[in-house]
C-alpha positions as CSV (number, residue, x, y, z in Angstrom):
1,M,81.3,84.4,114.1
2,V,82.0,82.8,110.7
3,T,79.7,80.5,109.1
4,T,80.2,78.0,106.9
5,T,79.3,79.8,103.7
6,D,81.6,82.6,105.1
7,R,84.6,80.1,105.1
8,Q,83.9,78.8,101.6
9,R,83.5,82.0,100.1
10,M,87.0,83.3,102.0
11,R,88.6,80.1,100.7
12,A,87.8,80.2,97.6
13,E,88.9,84.0,97.2
14,L,92.5,83.0,99.0
15,V,92.9,79.9,96.0
16,A,92.0,82.6,93.3
17,Q,94.8,84.9,94.7
18,G,97.1,81.9,95.1
19,Y,96.9,80.4,98.5
20,T,96.5,76.8,98.8
21,W,93.0,75.3,99.0
22,E,93.9,74.3,103.1
23,Y,95.3,77.8,104.0
24,I,92.2,78.4,106.3
25,D,92.7,75.3,108.3
26,E,96.5,75.4,108.4
27,W,97.4,78.7,108.7
28,Q,101.0,79.9,110.0
29,P,100.8,82.5,112.5
30,K,102.9,84.8,110.8
31,A,103.6,85.0,107.3
32,T,105.7,87.0,104.7
33,L,104.0,88.9,101.6
34,Y,105.6,90.4,99.0
35,R,104.6,93.6,96.9
36,H,103.0,92.9,93.4
37,A,101.2,96.3,93.6
38,P,103.7,99.2,94.4
39,G,103.2,100.9,97.7
40,L,102.5,104.8,96.8
41,D,102.2,107.7,99.3
42,N,99.8,110.8,98.8
43,E,101.7,112.3,95.8
44,G,101.3,109.3,93.7
45,N,105.2,108.8,94.6
46,V,106.7,104.6,95.0
47,S,107.3,104.5,98.6
48,S,107.5,100.7,98.6
49,P,108.7,99.3,95.2
50,V,106.8,95.9,93.5
51,G,108.8,93.0,95.2
52,T,109.2,94.5,98.6
53,P,109.0,91.6,101.4
54,L,106.6,92.1,104.2
55,K,108.1,89.9,106.5
56,G,106.0,88.6,110.2
57,V,102.9,89.7,109.1
58,P,99.6,88.0,110.6
59,G,98.9,84.4,108.9
60,N,95.6,85.2,109.8
61,P,93.2,84.4,106.8
62,D,91.1,87.1,107.1
63,Y,94.2,89.4,107.4
64,V,96.0,88.1,104.3
65,L,92.7,88.4,101.9
66,K,92.7,91.7,103.1
67,K,96.1,92.2,102.3
68,A,95.6,90.1,98.8
69,R,92.8,92.4,97.7
70,L,95.8,95.2,98.0
71,G,98.7,93.2,96.1
72,M,100.0,91.8,99.1
73,L,100.6,87.8,98.1
74,P,102.7,84.9,99.5
75,Y,104.9,84.6,96.4
76,L,107.4,86.5,94.5
77,P,106.1,88.8,91.5
78,G,107.5,88.0,88.4
79,E,106.6,87.8,84.4
80,T,105.4,84.2,84.7
81,C,102.7,85.7,87.5
82,E,99.0,85.9,86.6
83,C,97.9,88.2,89.6
84,R,95.8,91.5,87.9
85,W,98.7,93.8,89.0
86,C,101.7,91.9,87.3
87,S,99.5,91.4,84.2
88,I,99.0,94.8,83.7
89,R,102.6,95.7,84.3
90,N,104.3,93.3,82.2
91,A,101.3,93.6,79.1
92,H,101.4,97.3,79.0
93,V,103.7,99.3,81.3
94,E,107.1,98.9,82.8
95,P,108.0,101.5,86.1
96,I,110.6,104.4,85.0
97,A,113.4,105.1,87.0
98,E,112.6,109.1,87.1
99,E,111.8,110.4,90.0
100,G,110.2,106.9,91.6
101,K,106.8,106.9,89.9
102,V,105.3,104.3,87.8
103,D,103.8,105.6,84.6
104,I,100.6,103.5,84.3
105,E,97.5,104.4,82.1
106,V,94.9,106.6,83.2
107,E,91.3,107.3,82.9
108,S,90.8,110.9,83.0
109,V,87.2,113.3,83.4
110,V,87.2,117.1,83.3
111,C,85.3,119.0,85.7
112,Q,82.5,121.1,84.5
113,K,82.8,123.9,87.6
114,C,86.5,124.5,86.6
115,G,87.5,122.7,83.6
116,D,90.2,120.9,85.9
117,P,90.9,116.9,84.8
118,V,90.4,114.4,87.2
119,T,92.7,111.1,86.7
120,A,92.5,107.9,88.8
121,L,93.4,104.1,87.4
122,T,89.8,103.2,86.0
123,K,86.3,105.5,85.2
124,A,84.8,104.2,88.1
125,G,87.7,106.0,90.4
126,A,88.2,109.1,88.3
127,L,84.0,109.8,88.9
128,S,84.7,109.1,92.6
129,R,87.6,111.6,92.7
130,L,85.5,114.2,90.6
131,R,82.7,113.9,93.2
132,V,85.3,114.7,96.2
133,H,86.4,117.7,93.7
134,M,83.1,118.7,93.3
135,K,82.7,119.3,96.9
136,T,85.5,121.3,96.9
137,H,83.3,123.8,95.2
138,Q,80.9,124.0,97.5
139,V,83.1,124.9,100.4
140,S,84.3,128.0,98.1
141,E,81.1,129.1,97.5
């Protein structure tokens, strides 16, 4: 059961992502979302480029909020878009056509056991990946 506090928190977060204030009260059963962050496969290759429409997804506020956190929003991405993915893409790097990969600045940490670099978009992400990488050393010992 969703409490009033939960509804207000969800409403504020949806408004911050570009939805209207009334969305929670008047949501449509189906919606079309557009990718503002590229969909990547396990190797880091772009499987769904920025701007790809996702038609017929559930319009439930809980669902669209989860998707908004992943970079799927109800309006097209562009140079005037102020979401975090478009802001980064417009300010720093543009996608390169070579092999469908996106050139994005990354943070890197070095494994103390084997010296391999572990990279991610943020320092916290790189440290998280390093913890997972360190478990491979425990298995091999």
